[in-house]
VMD Tcl script that builds the backbone (N, CA, C; Angstrom):
set m [mol new atoms 528]
animate dup $m
set s [atomselect $m all]
$s set {name element resname resid chain x y z} {
  {N N MET 1 A 59.894 57.303 -80.971}
  {CA C MET 1 A 60.544 57.679 -79.730}
  {C C MET 1 A 59.473 57.847 -78.652}
  {N N PRO 2 A 59.701 57.251 -77.466}
  {CA C PRO 2 A 58.707 57.339 -76.412}
  {C C PRO 2 A 58.554 58.755 -75.879}
  {N N ASP 3 A 57.371 59.000 -75.400}
  {CA C ASP 3 A 57.042 60.322 -74.853}
  {C C ASP 3 A 57.372 60.343 -73.366}
  {N N PRO 4 A 58.434 61.053 -72.940}
  {CA C PRO 4 A 58.792 61.073 -71.524}
  {C C PRO 4 A 57.707 61.702 -70.651}
  {N N ALA 5 A 57.000 62.679 -71.148}
  {CA C ALA 5 A 55.946 63.307 -70.358}
  {C C ALA 5 A 54.791 62.330 -70.136}
  {N N GLY 6 A 54.423 61.554 -71.129}
  {CA C GLY 6 A 53.357 60.572 -71.008}
  {C C GLY 6 A 53.724 59.465 -70.034}
  {N N THR 7 A 54.985 59.078 -70.031}
  {CA C THR 7 A 55.455 58.050 -69.112}
  {C C THR 7 A 55.346 58.534 -67.668}
  {N N ARG 8 A 55.710 59.790 -67.470}
  {CA C ARG 8 A 55.610 60.348 -66.120}
  {C C ARG 8 A 54.161 60.400 -65.652}
  {N N ILE 9 A 53.245 60.711 -66.535}
  {CA C ILE 9 A 51.832 60.776 -66.169}
  {C C ILE 9 A 51.327 59.385 -65.803}
  {N N LYS 10 A 51.692 58.363 -66.606}
  {CA C LYS 10 A 51.276 56.999 -66.305}
  {C C LYS 10 A 51.844 56.531 -64.966}
  {N N THR 11 A 53.105 56.861 -64.703}
  {CA C THR 11 A 53.743 56.474 -63.446}
  {C C THR 11 A 53.025 57.140 -62.270}
  {N N ARG 12 A 52.691 58.404 -62.426}
  {CA C ARG 12 A 51.974 59.114 -61.371}
  {C C ARG 12 A 50.597 58.498 -61.139}
  {N N ARG 13 A 49.916 58.110 -62.244}
  {CA C ARG 13 A 48.606 57.484 -62.106}
  {C C ARG 13 A 48.717 56.164 -61.351}
  {N N LEU 14 A 49.743 55.371 -61.667}
  {CA C LEU 14 A 49.946 54.096 -60.977}
  {C C LEU 14 A 50.211 54.321 -59.488}
  {N N LYS 15 A 51.069 55.290 -59.166}
  {CA C LYS 15 A 51.366 55.583 -57.758}
  {C C LYS 15 A 50.121 56.090 -57.038}
  {N N PHE 16 A 49.384 56.971 -57.718}
  {CA C PHE 16 A 48.168 57.512 -57.122}
  {C C PHE 16 A 47.155 56.395 -56.888}
  {N N GLY 17 A 47.004 55.482 -57.832}
  {CA C GLY 17 A 46.099 54.347 -57.700}
  {C C GLY 17 A 46.505 53.430 -56.553}
  {N N ALA 18 A 47.814 53.196 -56.405}
  {CA C ALA 18 A 48.300 52.351 -55.312}
  {C C ALA 18 A 48.023 53.013 -53.965}
  {N N VAL 19 A 48.243 54.321 -53.874}
  {CA C VAL 19 A 47.982 55.052 -52.633}
  {C C VAL 19 A 46.492 55.006 -52.309}
  {N N LEU 20 A 45.638 55.186 -53.312}
  {CA C LEU 20 A 44.197 55.106 -53.080}
  {C C LEU 20 A 43.787 53.715 -52.601}
  {N N GLY 21 A 44.378 52.693 -53.173}
  {CA C GLY 21 A 44.081 51.321 -52.750}
  {C C GLY 21 A 44.465 51.077 -51.303}
  {N N VAL 22 A 45.634 51.542 -50.918}
  {CA C VAL 22 A 46.080 51.390 -49.529}
  {C C VAL 22 A 45.160 52.166 -48.590}
  {N N LEU 23 A 44.810 53.393 -48.948}
  {CA C LEU 23 A 43.918 54.200 -48.115}
  {C C LEU 23 A 42.538 53.557 -47.982}
  {N N ALA 24 A 42.029 52.989 -49.053}
  {CA C ALA 24 A 40.719 52.319 -48.994}
  {C C ALA 24 A 40.784 51.110 -48.068}
  {N N THR 25 A 41.869 50.359 -48.133}
  {CA C THR 25 A 42.032 49.193 -47.261}
  {C C THR 25 A 42.111 49.619 -45.800}
  {N N ILE 26 A 42.890 50.651 -45.505}
  {CA C ILE 26 A 43.010 51.151 -44.135}
  {C C ILE 26 A 41.660 51.650 -43.637}
  {N N SER 27 A 40.933 52.357 -44.479}
  {CA C SER 27 A 39.615 52.862 -44.101}
  {C C SER 27 A 38.665 51.716 -43.761}
  {N N LEU 28 A 38.683 50.665 -44.537}
  {CA C LEU 28 A 37.830 49.509 -44.283}
  {C C LEU 28 A 38.181 48.848 -42.952}
  {N N VAL 29 A 39.475 48.693 -42.689}
  {CA C VAL 29 A 39.909 48.069 -41.433}
  {C C VAL 29 A 39.509 48.936 -40.241}
  {N N VAL 30 A 39.721 50.230 -40.334}
  {CA C VAL 30 A 39.370 51.137 -39.238}
  {C C VAL 30 A 37.858 51.131 -39.008}
  {N N THR 31 A 37.086 51.119 -40.081}
  {CA C THR 31 A 35.634 51.100 -39.956}
  {C C THR 31 A 35.153 49.848 -39.236}
  {N N GLN 32 A 35.786 48.717 -39.487}
  {CA C GLN 32 A 35.367 47.450 -38.892}
  {C C GLN 32 A 36.041 47.163 -37.552}
  {N N LEU 33 A 36.985 47.984 -37.129}
  {CA C LEU 33 A 37.734 47.729 -35.899}
  {C C LEU 33 A 36.822 47.600 -34.682}
  {N N ASP 34 A 35.831 48.457 -34.563}
  {CA C ASP 34 A 34.932 48.385 -33.415}
  {C C ASP 34 A 34.191 47.046 -33.378}
  {N N ASN 35 A 33.724 46.592 -34.538}
  {CA C ASN 35 A 33.046 45.292 -34.597}
  {C C ASN 35 A 33.992 44.158 -34.244}
  {N N ILE 36 A 35.209 44.244 -34.709}
  {CA C ILE 36 A 36.195 43.199 -34.416}
  {C C ILE 36 A 36.491 43.171 -32.921}
  {N N LEU 37 A 36.720 44.333 -32.331}
  {CA C LEU 37 A 37.023 44.391 -30.903}
  {C C LEU 37 A 35.844 43.929 -30.069}
  {N N THR 38 A 34.633 44.294 -30.465}
  {CA C THR 38 A 33.446 43.843 -29.748}
  {C C THR 38 A 33.333 42.327 -29.804}
  {N N PHE 39 A 33.563 41.772 -30.978}
  {CA C PHE 39 A 33.483 40.313 -31.132}
  {C C PHE 39 A 34.483 39.623 -30.228}
  {N N PHE 40 A 35.748 40.035 -30.302}
  {CA C PHE 40 A 36.766 39.386 -29.480}
  {C C PHE 40 A 36.602 39.723 -28.008}
  {N N GLY 41 A 36.147 40.925 -27.701}
  {CA C GLY 41 A 35.917 41.299 -26.310}
  {C C GLY 41 A 34.830 40.451 -25.684}
  {N N ALA 42 A 33.771 40.164 -26.440}
  {CA C ALA 42 A 32.673 39.358 -25.919}
  {C C ALA 42 A 33.097 37.908 -25.716}
  {N N LYS 43 A 34.064 37.444 -26.493}
  {CA C LYS 43 A 34.495 36.058 -26.394}
  {C C LYS 43 A 35.616 35.873 -25.376}
  {N N THR 44 A 36.210 36.958 -24.909}
  {CA C THR 44 A 37.297 36.880 -23.943}
  {C C THR 44 A 36.704 36.852 -22.541}
  {N N LEU 45 A 37.031 35.808 -21.779}
  {CA C LEU 45 A 36.493 35.678 -20.433}
  {C C LEU 45 A 37.167 36.684 -19.503}
  {N N ALA 46 A 36.362 37.448 -18.816}
  {CA C ALA 46 A 36.871 38.461 -17.897}
  {C C ALA 46 A 37.541 37.798 -16.704}
  {N N SER 47 A 38.554 38.452 -16.191}
  {CA C SER 47 A 39.238 37.986 -14.986}
  {C C SER 47 A 38.783 38.837 -13.803}
  {N N LEU 48 A 38.101 38.186 -12.855}
  {CA C LEU 48 A 37.609 38.892 -11.670}
  {C C LEU 48 A 38.510 38.686 -10.462}
  {N N ASP 49 A 39.521 37.846 -10.574}
  {CA C ASP 49 A 40.395 37.530 -9.438}
  {C C ASP 49 A 40.893 38.781 -8.734}
  {N N GLY 50 A 40.857 38.744 -7.406}
  {CA C GLY 50 A 41.436 39.822 -6.626}
  {C C GLY 50 A 40.446 40.502 -5.699}
  {N N PRO 51 A 40.898 41.597 -5.071}
  {CA C PRO 51 A 40.067 42.313 -4.089}
  {C C PRO 51 A 39.078 43.277 -4.751}
  {N N TRP 52 A 37.872 43.337 -4.173}
  {CA C TRP 52 A 36.803 44.220 -4.660}
  {C C TRP 52 A 36.116 44.886 -3.473}
  {N N LEU 53 A 35.609 46.080 -3.697}
  {CA C LEU 53 A 34.788 46.780 -2.720}
  {C C LEU 53 A 33.380 46.883 -3.314}
  {N N ILE 54 A 32.413 46.254 -2.649}
  {CA C ILE 54 A 31.019 46.259 -3.110}
  {C C ILE 54 A 30.249 47.293 -2.293}
  {N N THR 55 A 29.526 48.168 -2.972}
  {CA C THR 55 A 28.669 49.141 -2.302}
  {C C THR 55 A 27.230 48.902 -2.732}
  {N N ASP 56 A 26.399 48.515 -1.770}
  {CA C ASP 56 A 24.973 48.305 -2.006}
  {C C ASP 56 A 24.209 49.490 -1.442}
  {N N LYS 57 A 23.404 50.116 -2.273}
  {CA C LYS 57 A 22.568 51.239 -1.830}
  {C C LYS 57 A 21.120 50.745 -1.783}
  {N N ILE 58 A 20.559 50.712 -0.584}
  {CA C ILE 58 A 19.201 50.194 -0.396}
  {C C ILE 58 A 18.192 51.219 -0.903}
  {N N GLN 59 A 17.355 50.776 -1.851}
  {CA C GLN 59 A 16.318 51.643 -2.409}
  {C C GLN 59 A 14.920 51.247 -1.948}
  {N N GLN 60 A 14.797 50.001 -1.505}
  {CA C GLN 60 A 13.494 49.525 -1.030}
  {C C GLN 60 A 13.738 48.518 0.085}
  {N N ALA 61 A 12.998 48.665 1.180}
  {CA C ALA 61 A 13.157 47.762 2.322}
  {C C ALA 61 A 11.823 47.631 3.047}
  {N N GLU 62 A 11.753 46.605 3.885}
  {CA C GLU 62 A 10.540 46.363 4.674}
  {C C GLU 62 A 10.301 47.499 5.682}
  {N N GLY 63 A 11.356 48.057 6.201}
  {CA C GLY 63 A 11.233 49.169 7.150}
  {C C GLY 63 A 11.900 50.418 6.601}
  {N N ASP 64 A 11.293 51.566 6.837}
  {CA C ASP 64 A 11.829 52.825 6.315}
  {C C ASP 64 A 13.237 53.128 6.817}
  {N N ARG 65 A 13.591 52.623 7.986}
  {CA C ARG 65 A 14.902 52.952 8.567}
  {C C ARG 65 A 16.066 52.415 7.732}
  {N N PHE 66 A 15.791 51.429 6.847}
  {CA C PHE 66 A 16.856 50.870 6.024}
  {C C PHE 66 A 17.000 51.575 4.675}
  {N N ASN 67 A 15.964 52.299 4.256}
  {CA C ASN 67 A 16.022 52.969 2.954}
  {C C ASN 67 A 17.178 53.970 2.905}
  {N N ASN 68 A 17.840 54.022 1.761}
  {CA C ASN 68 A 18.958 54.928 1.471}
  {C C ASN 68 A 20.240 54.597 2.216}
  {N N LEU 69 A 20.288 53.463 2.909}
  {CA C LEU 69 A 21.556 53.056 3.526}
  {C C LEU 69 A 22.529 52.594 2.446}
  {N N ALA 70 A 23.796 52.935 2.617}
  {CA C ALA 70 A 24.858 52.443 1.739}
  {C C ALA 70 A 25.709 51.475 2.562}
  {N N ILE 71 A 25.733 50.225 2.144}
  {CA C ILE 71 A 26.460 49.192 2.879}
  {C C ILE 71 A 27.629 48.729 2.030}
  {N N GLN 72 A 28.815 48.666 2.626}
  {CA C GLN 72 A 30.014 48.274 1.882}
  {C C GLN 72 A 30.593 46.971 2.409}
  {N N PHE 73 A 31.001 46.132 1.463}
  {CA C PHE 73 A 31.656 44.864 1.748}
  {C C PHE 73 A 32.987 44.838 1.025}
  {N N ARG 74 A 34.001 44.348 1.685}
  {CA C ARG 74 A 35.298 44.122 1.041}
  {C C ARG 74 A 35.424 42.615 0.856}
  {N N VAL 75 A 35.617 42.174 -0.412}
  {CA C VAL 75 A 35.684 40.741 -0.710}
  {C C VAL 75 A 36.914 40.447 -1.564}
  {N N PHE 76 A 37.292 39.173 -1.574}
  {CA C PHE 76 A 38.376 38.704 -2.434}
  {C C PHE 76 A 37.809 37.603 -3.318}
  {N N ILE 77 A 37.840 37.825 -4.634}
  {CA C ILE 77 A 37.267 36.877 -5.585}
  {C C ILE 77 A 38.336 35.919 -6.092}
  {N N GLN 78 A 37.970 34.637 -6.163}
  {CA C GLN 78 A 38.800 33.598 -6.782}
  {C C GLN 78 A 37.967 32.978 -7.888}
  {N N GLN 79 A 38.501 33.018 -9.096}
  {CA C GLN 79 A 37.765 32.578 -10.268}
  {C C GLN 79 A 38.377 31.317 -10.864}
  {N N LYS 80 A 37.499 30.414 -11.323}
  {CA C LYS 80 A 37.909 29.223 -12.066}
  {C C LYS 80 A 37.001 29.136 -13.280}
  {N N GLY 81 A 37.531 29.506 -14.438}
  {CA C GLY 81 A 36.720 29.509 -15.652}
  {C C GLY 81 A 35.596 30.510 -15.541}
  {N N GLU 82 A 34.362 30.055 -15.798}
  {CA C GLU 82 A 33.207 30.943 -15.739}
  {C C GLU 82 A 32.615 31.059 -14.337}
  {N N SER 83 A 33.116 30.273 -13.378}
  {CA C SER 83 A 32.599 30.301 -11.997}
  {C C SER 83 A 33.561 31.032 -11.073}
  {N N PHE 84 A 33.019 31.567 -9.991}
  {CA C PHE 84 A 33.877 32.215 -9.010}
  {C C PHE 84 A 33.259 32.098 -7.621}
  {N N THR 85 A 34.107 32.250 -6.631}
  {CA C THR 85 A 33.673 32.359 -5.242}
  {C C THR 85 A 34.371 33.575 -4.651}
  {N N ALA 86 A 33.797 34.080 -3.575}
  {CA C ALA 86 A 34.410 35.219 -2.890}
  {C C ALA 86 A 34.081 35.129 -1.409}
  {N N VAL 87 A 35.006 35.592 -0.605}
  {CA C VAL 87 A 34.780 35.712 0.831}
  {C C VAL 87 A 35.161 37.121 1.235}
  {N N GLY 88 A 34.458 37.612 2.237}
  {CA C GLY 88 A 34.762 38.957 2.700}
  {C C GLY 88 A 33.924 39.312 3.903}
  {N N GLU 89 A 33.834 40.625 4.154}
  {CA C GLU 89 A 33.086 41.080 5.318}
  {C C GLU 89 A 32.501 42.451 5.075}
  {N N LYS 90 A 31.448 42.756 5.856}
  {CA C LYS 90 A 30.851 44.092 5.835}
  {C C LYS 90 A 31.838 45.020 6.529}
  {N N VAL 91 A 32.193 46.122 5.871}
  {CA C VAL 91 A 33.212 47.009 6.434}
  {C C VAL 91 A 32.691 48.394 6.804}
  {N N ALA 92 A 31.543 48.807 6.215}
  {CA C ALA 92 A 31.045 50.152 6.510}
  {C C ALA 92 A 29.555 50.255 6.219}
  {N N VAL 93 A 28.909 51.173 6.955}
  {CA C VAL 93 A 27.513 51.522 6.715}
  {C C VAL 93 A 27.452 53.038 6.640}
  {N N ASN 94 A 26.941 53.554 5.531}
  {CA C ASN 94 A 26.878 55.003 5.285}
  {C C ASN 94 A 28.224 55.697 5.508}
  {N N GLY 95 A 29.274 55.056 5.085}
  {CA C GLY 95 A 30.607 55.643 5.186}
  {C C GLY 95 A 31.280 55.496 6.533}
  {N N GLU 96 A 30.569 54.983 7.524}
  {CA C GLU 96 A 31.131 54.776 8.866}
  {C C GLU 96 A 31.764 53.386 8.935}
  {N N THR 97 A 33.066 53.326 9.155}
  {CA C THR 97 A 33.763 52.047 9.246}
  {C C THR 97 A 33.290 51.281 10.476}
  {N N LEU 98 A 33.000 50.001 10.272}
  {CA C LEU 98 A 32.543 49.152 11.374}
  {C C LEU 98 A 33.716 48.599 12.165}
  {N N LYS 99 A 33.552 48.498 13.474}
  {CA C LYS 99 A 34.558 47.854 14.315}
  {C C LYS 99 A 34.595 46.371 13.949}
  {N N ALA 100 A 35.736 45.745 14.117}
  {CA C ALA 100 A 35.930 44.347 13.723}
  {C C ALA 100 A 34.873 43.426 14.330}
  {N N ARG 101 A 34.497 43.639 15.556}
  {CA C ARG 101 A 33.535 42.755 16.230}
  {C C ARG 101 A 32.115 42.883 15.676}
  {N N LEU 102 A 31.844 43.942 14.914}
  {CA C LEU 102 A 30.515 44.168 14.341}
  {C C LEU 102 A 30.417 43.752 12.868}
  {N N ARG 103 A 31.496 43.259 12.317}
  {CA C ARG 103 A 31.533 42.933 10.889}
  {C C ARG 103 A 30.952 41.548 10.614}
  {N N SER 104 A 29.960 41.516 9.737}
  {CA C SER 104 A 29.397 40.223 9.331}
  {C C SER 104 A 30.222 39.647 8.186}
  {N N LYS 105 A 30.179 38.330 8.063}
  {CA C LYS 105 A 30.920 37.616 7.025}
  {C C LYS 105 A 30.048 37.511 5.776}
  {N N LEU 106 A 30.671 37.614 4.601}
  {CA C LEU 106 A 29.951 37.488 3.339}
  {C C LEU 106 A 30.598 36.399 2.499}
  {N N ASP 107 A 29.804 35.410 2.085}
  {CA C ASP 107 A 30.247 34.340 1.190}
  {C C ASP 107 A 29.457 34.467 -0.105}
  {N N ILE 108 A 30.172 34.476 -1.229}
  {CA C ILE 108 A 29.546 34.672 -2.540}
  {C C ILE 108 A 29.947 33.528 -3.464}
  {N N SER 109 A 29.009 33.084 -4.302}
  {CA C SER 109 A 29.338 32.175 -5.400}
  {C C SER 109 A 28.561 32.638 -6.620}
  {N N GLY 110 A 29.231 32.589 -7.782}
  {CA C GLY 110 A 28.568 33.103 -8.973}
  {C C GLY 110 A 29.198 32.634 -10.254}
  {N N SER 111 A 28.734 33.248 -11.350}
  {CA C SER 111 A 29.239 32.892 -12.675}
  {C C SER 111 A 29.229 34.106 -13.591}
  {N N ILE 112 A 30.002 33.980 -14.677}
  {CA C ILE 112 A 30.127 35.033 -15.675}
  {C C ILE 112 A 29.663 34.464 -17.008}
  {N N SER 113 A 28.852 35.230 -17.720}
  {CA C SER 113 A 28.436 34.868 -19.071}
  {C C SER 113 A 28.512 36.130 -19.913}
  {N N GLY 114 A 29.536 36.218 -20.748}
  {CA C GLY 114 A 29.754 37.445 -21.516}
  {C C GLY 114 A 30.085 38.576 -20.564}
  {N N SER 115 A 29.271 39.633 -20.588}
  {CA C SER 115 A 29.497 40.753 -19.671}
  {C C SER 115 A 28.545 40.712 -18.473}
  {N N GLN 116 A 27.741 39.651 -18.366}
  {CA C GLN 116 A 26.783 39.509 -17.267}
  {C C GLN 116 A 27.393 38.674 -16.142}
  {N N VAL 117 A 27.320 39.188 -14.913}
  {CA C VAL 117 A 27.798 38.469 -13.731}
  {C C VAL 117 A 26.613 38.286 -12.797}
  {N N THR 118 A 26.352 37.037 -12.411}
  {CA C THR 118 A 25.285 36.755 -11.454}
  {C C THR 118 A 25.879 35.979 -10.292}
  {N N ALA 119 A 25.384 36.254 -9.095}
  {CA C ALA 119 A 25.930 35.600 -7.906}
  {C C ALA 119 A 24.881 35.541 -6.812}
  {N N THR 120 A 25.058 34.570 -5.931}
  {CA C THR 120 A 24.250 34.494 -4.716}
  {C C THR 120 A 25.181 34.712 -3.530}
  {N N PHE 121 A 24.616 35.165 -2.424}
  {CA C PHE 121 A 25.451 35.405 -1.253}
  {C C PHE 121 A 24.746 34.971 0.016}
  {N N VAL 122 A 25.563 34.728 1.033}
  {CA C VAL 122 A 25.089 34.469 2.385}
  {C C VAL 122 A 25.846 35.424 3.292}
  {N N GLU 123 A 25.105 36.223 4.058}
  {CA C GLU 123 A 25.710 37.137 5.024}
  {C C GLU 123 A 25.460 36.565 6.413}
  {N N THR 124 A 26.555 36.307 7.138}
  {CA C THR 124 A 26.466 35.725 8.473}
  {C C THR 124 A 26.908 36.758 9.506}
  {N N PRO 125 A 26.014 37.133 10.413}
  {CA C PRO 125 A 26.376 38.150 11.414}
  {C C PRO 125 A 27.408 37.599 12.401}
  {N N PRO 126 A 28.135 38.480 13.061}
  {CA C PRO 126 A 29.101 38.015 14.069}
  {C C PRO 126 A 28.381 37.358 15.247}
  {N N GLU 127 A 29.080 36.466 15.922}
  {CA C GLU 127 A 28.489 35.795 17.088}
  {C C GLU 127 A 28.055 36.816 18.126}
  {N N GLY 128 A 26.888 36.570 18.719}
  {CA C GLY 128 A 26.394 37.439 19.773}
  {C C GLY 128 A 25.754 38.719 19.275}
  {N N ALA 129 A 25.635 38.876 17.970}
  {CA C ALA 129 A 25.056 40.114 17.436}
  {C C ALA 129 A 23.535 40.120 17.505}
  {N N GLY 130 A 22.944 38.947 17.697}
  {CA C GLY 130 A 21.491 38.880 17.793}
  {C C GLY 130 A 20.788 38.989 16.451}
  {N N ALA 131 A 21.519 39.001 15.370}
  {CA C ALA 131 A 20.913 39.080 14.035}
  {C C ALA 131 A 20.899 37.689 13.414}
  {N N ARG 132 A 20.078 37.534 12.379}
  {CA C ARG 132 A 20.018 36.239 11.713}
  {C C ARG 132 A 20.762 36.288 10.387}
  {N N GLN 133 A 21.097 35.118 9.891}
  {CA C GLN 133 A 21.769 34.998 8.606}
  {C C GLN 133 A 20.811 35.458 7.501}
  {N N SER 134 A 21.345 36.143 6.494}
  {CA C SER 134 A 20.519 36.570 5.358}
  {C C SER 134 A 21.129 36.044 4.060}
  {N N ARG 135 A 20.288 35.942 3.061}
  {CA C ARG 135 A 20.701 35.443 1.750}
  {C C ARG 135 A 20.214 36.417 0.684}
  {N N GLY 136 A 20.889 36.372 -0.449}
  {CA C GLY 136 A 20.465 37.253 -1.533}
  {C C GLY 136 A 21.224 36.977 -2.805}
  {N N SER 137 A 21.098 37.922 -3.734}
  {CA C SER 137 A 21.770 37.767 -5.023}
  {C C SER 137 A 22.214 39.119 -5.580}
  {N N PHE 138 A 23.210 39.024 -6.450}
  {CA C PHE 138 A 23.710 40.181 -7.197}
  {C C PHE 138 A 23.487 39.920 -8.680}
  {N N SER 139 A 23.208 40.960 -9.424}
  {CA C SER 139 A 23.165 40.906 -10.880}
  {C C SER 139 A 23.931 42.123 -11.383}
  {N N TRP 140 A 25.119 41.871 -11.960}
  {CA C TRP 140 A 26.000 42.960 -12.392}
  {C C TRP 140 A 26.302 42.877 -13.882}
  {N N GLN 141 A 26.664 44.011 -14.453}
  {CA C GLN 141 A 27.239 44.109 -15.790}
  {C C GLN 141 A 28.687 44.524 -15.619}
  {N N LEU 142 A 29.586 43.860 -16.348}
  {CA C LEU 142 A 30.998 44.230 -16.302}
  {C C LEU 142 A 31.210 45.568 -16.988}
  {N N VAL 143 A 32.092 46.372 -16.422}
  {CA C VAL 143 A 32.498 47.626 -17.043}
  {C C VAL 143 A 34.004 47.528 -17.247}
  {N N ARG 144 A 34.428 47.552 -18.508}
  {CA C ARG 144 A 35.864 47.460 -18.832}
  {C C ARG 144 A 36.353 48.816 -19.299}
  {N N THR 145 A 37.614 49.090 -19.019}
  {CA C THR 145 A 38.188 50.353 -19.468}
  {C C THR 145 A 38.462 50.316 -20.962}
  {N N SER 146 A 38.648 49.117 -21.539}
  {CA C SER 146 A 38.811 48.970 -22.983}
  {C C SER 146 A 38.439 47.542 -23.363}
  {N N PHE 147 A 38.181 47.343 -24.653}
  {CA C PHE 147 A 37.837 46.013 -25.129}
  {C C PHE 147 A 39.034 45.074 -25.091}
  {N N LEU 148 A 40.229 45.625 -25.006}
  {CA C LEU 148 A 41.429 44.803 -25.059}
  {C C LEU 148 A 41.819 44.212 -23.709}
  {N N THR 149 A 41.236 44.682 -22.626}
  {CA C THR 149 A 41.604 44.189 -21.302}
  {C C THR 149 A 40.666 43.086 -20.842}
  {N N LYS 150 A 41.229 42.106 -20.156}
  {CA C LYS 150 A 40.420 41.036 -19.575}
  {C C LYS 150 A 40.081 41.354 -18.127}
  {N N ARG 151 A 40.607 42.465 -17.584}
  {CA C ARG 151 A 40.398 42.817 -16.181}
  {C C ARG 151 A 39.469 44.021 -16.075}
  {N N PRO 152 A 38.178 43.757 -15.876}
  {CA C PRO 152 A 37.263 44.883 -15.689}
  {C C PRO 152 A 37.589 45.613 -14.387}
  {N N THR 153 A 37.280 46.904 -14.352}
  {CA C THR 153 A 37.568 47.713 -13.166}
  {C C THR 153 A 36.351 47.883 -12.269}
  {N N ARG 154 A 35.160 47.601 -12.807}
  {CA C ARG 154 A 33.959 47.720 -11.986}
  {C C ARG 154 A 32.837 46.865 -12.555}
  {N N MET 155 A 31.857 46.613 -11.675}
  {CA C MET 155 A 30.642 45.910 -12.050}
  {C C MET 155 A 29.480 46.737 -11.502}
  {N N GLU 156 A 28.443 46.910 -12.296}
  {CA C GLU 156 A 27.299 47.727 -11.891}
  {C C GLU 156 A 26.019 46.938 -12.072}
  {N N GLY 157 A 25.095 47.086 -11.125}
  {CA C GLY 157 A 23.834 46.380 -11.253}
  {C C GLY 157 A 22.965 46.531 -10.032}
  {N N SER 158 A 22.426 45.393 -9.559}
  {CA C SER 158 A 21.473 45.434 -8.456}
  {C C SER 158 A 21.677 44.260 -7.507}
  {N N PHE 159 A 21.022 44.354 -6.357}
  {CA C PHE 159 A 21.055 43.278 -5.373}
  {C C PHE 159 A 19.668 43.121 -4.777}
  {N N VAL 160 A 19.397 41.944 -4.240}
  {CA C VAL 160 A 18.220 41.688 -3.410}
  {C C VAL 160 A 18.698 40.869 -2.223}
  {N N SER 161 A 18.063 41.059 -1.066}
  {CA C SER 161 A 18.468 40.350 0.147}
  {C C SER 161 A 17.252 40.041 1.010}
  {N N THR 162 A 17.348 38.941 1.764}
  {CA C THR 162 A 16.291 38.600 2.710}
  {C C THR 162 A 16.354 39.469 3.964}
  {N N ALA 163 A 17.452 40.192 4.170}
  {CA C ALA 163 A 17.571 41.095 5.329}
  {C C ALA 163 A 16.602 42.254 5.125}
  {N N ALA 164 A 15.499 42.240 5.843}
  {CA C ALA 164 A 14.445 43.263 5.750}
  {C C ALA 164 A 13.922 43.409 4.320}
  {N N ASP 165 A 13.991 42.328 3.544}
  {CA C ASP 165 A 13.523 42.344 2.150}
  {C C ASP 165 A 14.069 43.543 1.378}
  {N N THR 166 A 15.365 43.750 1.489}
  {CA C THR 166 A 15.990 44.899 0.841}
  {C C THR 166 A 16.326 44.606 -0.611}
  {N N LYS 167 A 16.341 45.682 -1.395}
  {CA C LYS 167 A 16.799 45.627 -2.782}
  {C C LYS 167 A 17.278 47.014 -3.161}
  {N N GLY 168 A 18.155 47.036 -4.159}
  {CA C GLY 168 A 18.680 48.326 -4.587}
  {C C GLY 168 A 19.806 48.175 -5.586}
  {N N THR 169 A 20.600 49.220 -5.702}
  {CA C THR 169 A 21.713 49.217 -6.650}
  {C C THR 169 A 22.963 48.626 -5.992}
  {N N SER 170 A 23.815 48.065 -6.828}
  {CA C SER 170 A 25.063 47.488 -6.340}
  {C C SER 170 A 26.174 47.832 -7.317}
  {N N ILE 171 A 27.277 48.315 -6.775}
  {CA C ILE 171 A 28.458 48.624 -7.582}
  {C C ILE 171 A 29.658 47.960 -6.905}
  {N N ALA 172 A 30.428 47.230 -7.702}
  {CA C ALA 172 A 31.655 46.609 -7.196}
  {C C ALA 172 A 32.828 47.245 -7.923}
  {N N ILE 173 A 33.799 47.727 -7.154}
  {CA C ILE 173 A 34.981 48.382 -7.722}
  {C C ILE 173 A 36.209 47.578 -7.361}
  {N N ARG 174 A 37.017 47.271 -8.386}
  {CA C ARG 174 A 38.254 46.517 -8.146}
  {C C ARG 174 A 39.216 47.369 -7.338}
  {N N GLU 175 A 39.787 46.768 -6.300}
  {CA C GLU 175 A 40.813 47.437 -5.505}
  {C C GLU 175 A 42.162 46.881 -5.923}
  {N N GLU 176 A 43.107 47.729 -6.097}
  {CA C GLU 176 A 44.449 47.272 -6.520}
  {C C GLU 176 A 45.403 47.256 -5.369}
}
mol reanalyze $m
mol bondsrecalc $m
mol representation Tube
mol addrep $m
């Protein structure tokens, strides 16, 4: 005659073993989730399309009067694959909004490789301003709110410009 108590123990062992197997599998998946998300996040091309506010903080310039200036540009990015272009204008200096007639035009072209964004720009002063056209570049790192999104909310890095040989930090924030 079979032992009912022994059968119950074997059944419990089987259930316990199955639960342990499931827990081990879940633990393995959770442990590797960050690596999986990083892999797919790095392979997913970021979408930069739309309006951005760029703030350049001058840290080094040919003349002391330009040091520590914060210059803001409002641009609209259009992306095609890994390349993009943007057009916009200078909108503020040290938080002071510029009048429309004082706003210089900004043309940008660049590319994305992983989380690195590089671009060149041409800043054209308004007619009659007496200033000359300047050129420069941006080097940004994408900042995403999560690995699952293709729309980064900001880019952080640096800029250099021929305008008074300026260079400094640059932050671009997506405007919604």
